[in-house]
Backbone as a printed PyTorch tensor [residue, N CA C, xyz], in Angstrom:
tensor([[[ 42.1540, 180.3570, 302.4470],
         [ 43.0510, 179.2220, 302.4630],
         [ 42.5590, 178.1870, 301.4460]],

        [[ 43.4230, 177.7580, 300.5860],
         [ 43.0730, 176.7900, 299.5420],
         [ 42.9430, 175.4000, 300.1550]],

        [[ 41.9530, 174.6710, 299.6730],
         [ 41.7600, 173.3030, 300.1560],
         [ 42.7160, 172.3700, 299.4370]],

        [[ 43.1990, 171.3750, 300.1860],
         [ 44.1130, 170.3840, 299.6130],
         [ 43.3470, 169.1100, 299.3070]],

        [[ 43.8830, 168.3640, 298.3890],
         [ 43.3410, 167.0280, 298.1520],
         [ 44.0050, 166.0920, 299.1540]],

        [[ 43.4560, 164.9120, 299.3070],
         [ 44.0210, 163.9350, 300.2440],
         [ 45.4870, 163.6580, 299.9200]],

        [[ 45.8030, 163.5570, 298.6710],
         [ 47.1770, 163.2390, 298.2820],
         [ 48.1500, 164.3660, 298.6180]],

        [[ 47.6340, 165.5630, 298.8170],
         [ 48.4870, 166.7090, 299.1460],
         [ 48.6950, 166.8880, 300.6500]],

        [[ 47.9610, 166.1470, 301.4630],
         [ 48.0760, 166.2690, 302.9130],
         [ 49.3340, 165.5850, 303.4300]],

        [[ 49.9120, 166.1670, 304.4630],
         [ 51.0200, 165.4940, 305.1340],
         [ 50.4300, 164.3840, 305.9980]],

        [[ 51.2750, 163.5260, 306.5140],
         [ 50.8050, 162.4300, 307.3630],
         [ 50.0920, 163.0010, 308.5970]],

        [[ 50.6740, 164.0190, 309.2180],
         [ 50.0540, 164.6360, 310.3950],
         [ 48.7080, 165.2700, 310.0590]],

        [[ 48.6190, 165.9470, 308.9180],
         [ 47.3510, 166.5570, 308.5110],
         [ 46.2840, 165.4940, 308.2610]],

        [[ 46.6900, 164.3870, 307.6530],
         [ 45.7620, 163.2940, 307.3840],
         [ 45.2770, 162.6780, 308.6930]],

        [[ 46.1930, 162.4750, 309.6540],
         [ 45.8130, 161.9290, 310.9570],
         [ 44.8200, 162.8570, 311.6590]],

        [[ 45.0740, 164.1600, 311.6120],
         [ 44.1620, 165.1320, 312.2380],
         [ 42.7960, 165.0900, 311.5780]],

        [[ 42.7720, 164.9740, 310.2580],
         [ 41.5170, 164.8980, 309.5280],
         [ 40.7390, 163.6400, 309.9160]],

        [[ 41.4350, 162.5230, 309.9700],
         [ 40.7880, 161.2560, 310.3360],
         [ 40.2290, 161.3440, 311.7470]],

        [[ 41.0280, 161.8790, 312.6960],
         [ 40.5540, 162.0520, 314.0730],
         [ 39.2810, 162.9020, 314.1210]],

        [[ 39.2940, 163.9990, 313.3840],
         [ 38.1550, 164.9120, 313.3680],
         [ 36.9010, 164.2060, 312.8540]],

        [[ 37.0450, 163.4390, 311.7920],
         [ 35.9080, 162.7130, 311.2160],
         [ 35.3990, 161.6550, 312.1920]],

        [[ 36.3100, 160.9390, 312.8400],
         [ 35.9130, 159.9060, 313.8010],
         [ 35.1590, 160.5330, 314.9690]],

        [[ 35.6710, 161.6320, 315.5040],
         [ 35.0170, 162.3110, 316.6260],
         [ 33.6330, 162.7950, 316.2230]],

        [[ 33.5150, 163.3890, 315.0450],
         [ 32.2060, 163.8520, 314.5760],
         [ 31.2350, 162.6850, 314.4180]],

        [[ 31.7330, 161.5740, 313.8830],
         [ 30.8900, 160.4040, 313.6620],
         [ 30.4030, 159.8300, 314.9850]],

        [[ 31.3300, 159.6110, 315.9280],
         [ 30.9370, 159.0650, 317.2270],
         [ 30.0380, 160.0270, 317.9950]],

        [[ 30.2830, 161.3030, 317.8880],
         [ 29.4270, 162.2790, 318.5590],
         [ 28.0020, 162.1950, 318.0210]],

        [[ 27.8800, 161.9850, 316.7360],
         [ 26.5600, 161.8450, 316.1390],
         [ 25.8690, 160.5670, 316.5650]],

        [[ 26.6380, 159.4900, 316.6690],
         [ 26.0650, 158.1920, 317.0360],
         [ 25.7930, 158.1230, 318.5330]],

        [[ 26.7520, 158.5620, 319.3370],
         [ 26.6570, 158.4070, 320.7850],
         [ 26.1660, 159.6570, 321.4980]],

        [[ 25.7770, 160.6510, 320.7600],
         [ 25.3100, 161.8910, 321.3760],
         [ 24.0880, 161.6600, 322.2490]],

        [[ 23.7340, 162.6450, 323.0130],
         [ 22.5920, 162.5600, 323.9200],
         [ 21.2960, 162.7100, 323.1330]],

        [[ 20.5010, 161.6520, 323.0270],
         [ 19.2640, 161.7330, 322.2530],
         [ 18.2130, 162.6190, 322.9150]],

        [[ 18.3750, 162.8860, 324.2150],
         [ 17.4130, 163.7100, 324.9480],
         [ 17.8760, 165.1520, 325.0990]],

        [[ 18.9110, 165.5210, 324.3850],
         [ 19.5450, 166.8310, 324.5430],
         [ 18.5560, 167.9900, 324.4850]],

        [[ 17.6830, 168.0160, 323.5390],
         [ 16.7880, 169.1550, 323.3510],
         [ 15.4010, 168.9500, 323.9650]],

        [[ 15.2300, 167.8600, 324.6970],
         [ 13.9350, 167.5980, 325.3090],
         [ 13.8440, 168.2800, 326.6690]],

        [[ 12.6440, 168.6100, 327.0840],
         [ 12.4270, 169.2550, 328.3770],
         [ 11.9240, 168.2210, 329.3800]],

        [[ 12.2890, 168.4160, 330.6540],
         [ 11.8070, 167.5350, 331.7030],
         [ 10.3950, 167.9510, 332.1090]],

        [[  9.5720, 166.9620, 332.4110],
         [  8.2430, 167.2540, 332.9360],
         [  8.4220, 167.8120, 334.3430]],

        [[  7.5110, 168.6970, 334.7560],
         [  7.6150, 169.3340, 336.0680],
         [  7.6830, 168.3110, 337.1930]],

        [[  6.8390, 167.3010, 337.1390],
         [  6.8170, 166.2670, 338.1930],
         [  8.1660, 165.5630, 338.2800]],

        [[  8.7270, 165.1960, 337.1390],
         [ 10.0200, 164.5130, 337.1300],
         [ 11.1180, 165.4450, 337.6300]],

        [[ 11.0740, 166.7000, 337.2320],
         [ 12.0690, 167.6770, 337.6750],
         [ 12.0660, 167.7900, 339.2060]],

        [[ 10.8640, 167.8440, 339.8020],
         [ 10.7380, 167.9460, 341.2580],
         [ 11.3110, 166.6960, 341.9280]],

        [[ 10.9440, 165.5260, 341.4120],
         [ 11.4500, 164.2700, 341.9800],
         [ 12.9670, 164.1910, 341.8610]],

        [[ 13.4930, 164.6270, 340.7420],
         [ 14.9440, 164.6130, 340.5460],
         [ 15.6330, 165.5570, 341.5290]],

        [[ 15.0880, 166.7440, 341.7050],
         [ 15.6640, 167.7020, 342.6480],
         [ 15.6230, 167.1490, 344.0690]],

        [[ 14.5300, 166.4830, 344.4350],
         [ 14.4190, 165.8930, 345.7690],
         [ 15.4380, 164.7740, 345.9570]],

        [[ 15.6090, 163.9600, 344.9350],
         [ 16.5820, 162.8650, 345.0190],
         [ 18.0000, 163.4060, 345.1510]],

        [[ 18.3090, 164.4360, 344.3880],
         [ 19.6410, 165.0350, 344.4730],
         [ 19.8710, 165.6800, 345.8290]],

        [[ 18.8550, 166.3550, 346.3630],
         [ 18.9700, 166.9900, 347.6780],
         [ 19.1710, 165.9320, 348.7570]],

        [[ 18.4570, 164.8260, 348.6540],
         [ 18.5980, 163.7510, 349.6400],
         [ 19.9870, 163.1360, 349.5890]],

        [[ 20.5450, 163.0220, 348.3940],
         [ 21.8780, 162.4260, 348.2750],
         [ 22.9470, 163.3490, 348.8360]],

        [[ 22.6780, 164.6600, 348.8660],
         [ 23.6470, 165.6130, 349.3900],
         [ 23.7130, 165.5790, 350.9110]],

        [[ 22.7190, 165.0040, 351.5730],
         [ 22.7350, 164.9260, 353.0300],
         [ 23.6290, 163.7950, 353.5210]],

        [[ 24.1700, 163.0270, 352.5920],
         [ 25.0830, 161.9100, 352.9050],
         [ 24.4410, 160.8860, 353.8230]],

        [[ 23.1470, 160.6810, 353.6780],
         [ 22.4830, 159.6570, 354.4600],
         [ 22.6970, 158.3280, 353.7630]],

        [[ 23.7050, 157.6360, 354.2000],
         [ 23.9760, 156.3240, 353.6380],
         [ 23.9230, 155.2920, 354.7540]],

        [[ 23.7380, 154.0720, 354.3750],
         [ 23.6980, 152.9790, 355.3360],
         [ 24.7500, 151.9610, 354.9500]],

        [[ 25.4020, 151.3800, 355.9470],
         [ 26.3610, 150.3180, 355.6360],
         [ 25.6460, 149.1560, 354.9380]],

        [[ 26.3400, 148.5000, 354.0630],
         [ 25.7540, 147.3980, 353.2930],
         [ 25.2260, 146.3050, 354.2150]],

        [[ 25.9130, 146.0700, 355.3260],
         [ 25.4730, 145.0390, 356.2660],
         [ 24.0910, 145.3830, 356.8310]],

        [[ 23.8370, 146.6800, 357.1220],
         [ 22.5370, 147.0930, 357.6550],
         [ 21.4340, 146.9250, 356.6100]],

        [[ 21.7330, 147.2840, 355.3800],
         [ 20.7480, 147.1330, 354.3040],
         [ 20.4250, 145.6580, 354.1080]],

        [[ 21.4520, 144.8240, 354.0890],
         [ 21.2390, 143.3860, 353.9230],
         [ 20.3770, 142.8480, 355.0610]],

        [[ 20.6390, 143.2840, 356.3000],
         [ 19.8630, 142.8200, 357.4490],
         [ 18.4010, 143.2360, 357.3230]],

        [[ 18.1550, 144.4800, 356.8900],
         [ 16.7750, 144.9580, 356.7170],
         [ 16.0380, 144.1370, 355.6610]],

        [[ 16.7840, 143.6590, 354.6670],
         [ 16.1720, 142.8800, 353.5880],
         [ 16.1350, 141.3880, 353.8980]],

        [[ 16.6200, 141.0280, 355.0860],
         [ 16.6260, 139.6170, 355.4680],
         [ 17.7270, 138.8140, 354.8010]],

        [[ 18.7580, 139.4840, 354.3650],
         [ 19.8790, 138.8080, 353.7190],
         [ 21.0430, 138.6560, 354.6870]],

        [[ 21.8680, 137.6650, 354.4540],
         [ 23.0920, 137.4960, 355.2420],
         [ 24.2210, 138.1840, 354.4940]],

        [[ 25.1140, 138.7990, 355.2230],
         [ 26.2250, 139.4980, 354.6040],
         [ 27.5100, 138.8960, 355.1270]],

        [[ 28.4700, 138.5840, 354.2520],
         [ 29.7150, 138.0010, 354.7100],
         [ 30.7630, 138.0020, 353.6350]],

        [[ 31.8060, 137.2970, 353.9280],
         [ 32.9110, 137.2060, 352.9730],
         [ 33.0200, 135.7800, 352.4470]],

        [[ 33.1820, 135.6690, 351.1530],
         [ 33.4210, 134.3770, 350.5120],
         [ 34.6690, 134.5390, 349.6650]],

        [[ 35.6800, 133.7730, 349.9660],
         [ 36.9380, 133.8070, 349.2030],
         [ 37.4560, 135.2220, 349.0240]],

        [[ 37.4200, 136.0120, 350.0850],
         [ 37.9880, 137.3560, 350.0380],
         [ 37.0890, 138.4070, 349.4280]],

        [[ 35.9510, 138.0460, 348.9180],
         [ 35.0130, 139.0100, 348.3300],
         [ 33.8510, 139.2370, 349.2730]],

        [[ 33.4240, 140.4620, 349.3860],
         [ 32.2420, 140.7490, 350.1950],
         [ 31.0210, 140.4140, 349.3550]],

        [[ 30.1880, 139.5610, 349.9150],
         [ 29.0040, 139.1160, 349.1760],
         [ 27.8260, 138.9980, 350.1170]],

        [[ 26.6570, 138.9340, 349.5500],
         [ 25.4970, 138.5810, 350.3440],
         [ 24.9120, 137.3210, 349.7200]],

        [[ 24.2640, 136.5370, 350.5550],
         [ 23.6570, 135.3170, 350.0560],
         [ 22.4540, 134.9910, 350.8770]]])
């Protein structure tokens, strides 16, 4: 397939080209900087434990957490807040 110059592109082809370049650029800038790095064994274990604990659905109501921390929990102007 022969390559076209910019002036030979249709409007749709130019838009697709611009989109492709923008996506490639942002992917390079915003990509995962840790993509090829390995996790340390200790961190991997801690992460697995944290994920397993979150799967047990052990959650506490915000009011209980606030009480344990010595905070008051209530509503101010329709918003739930602690103070």
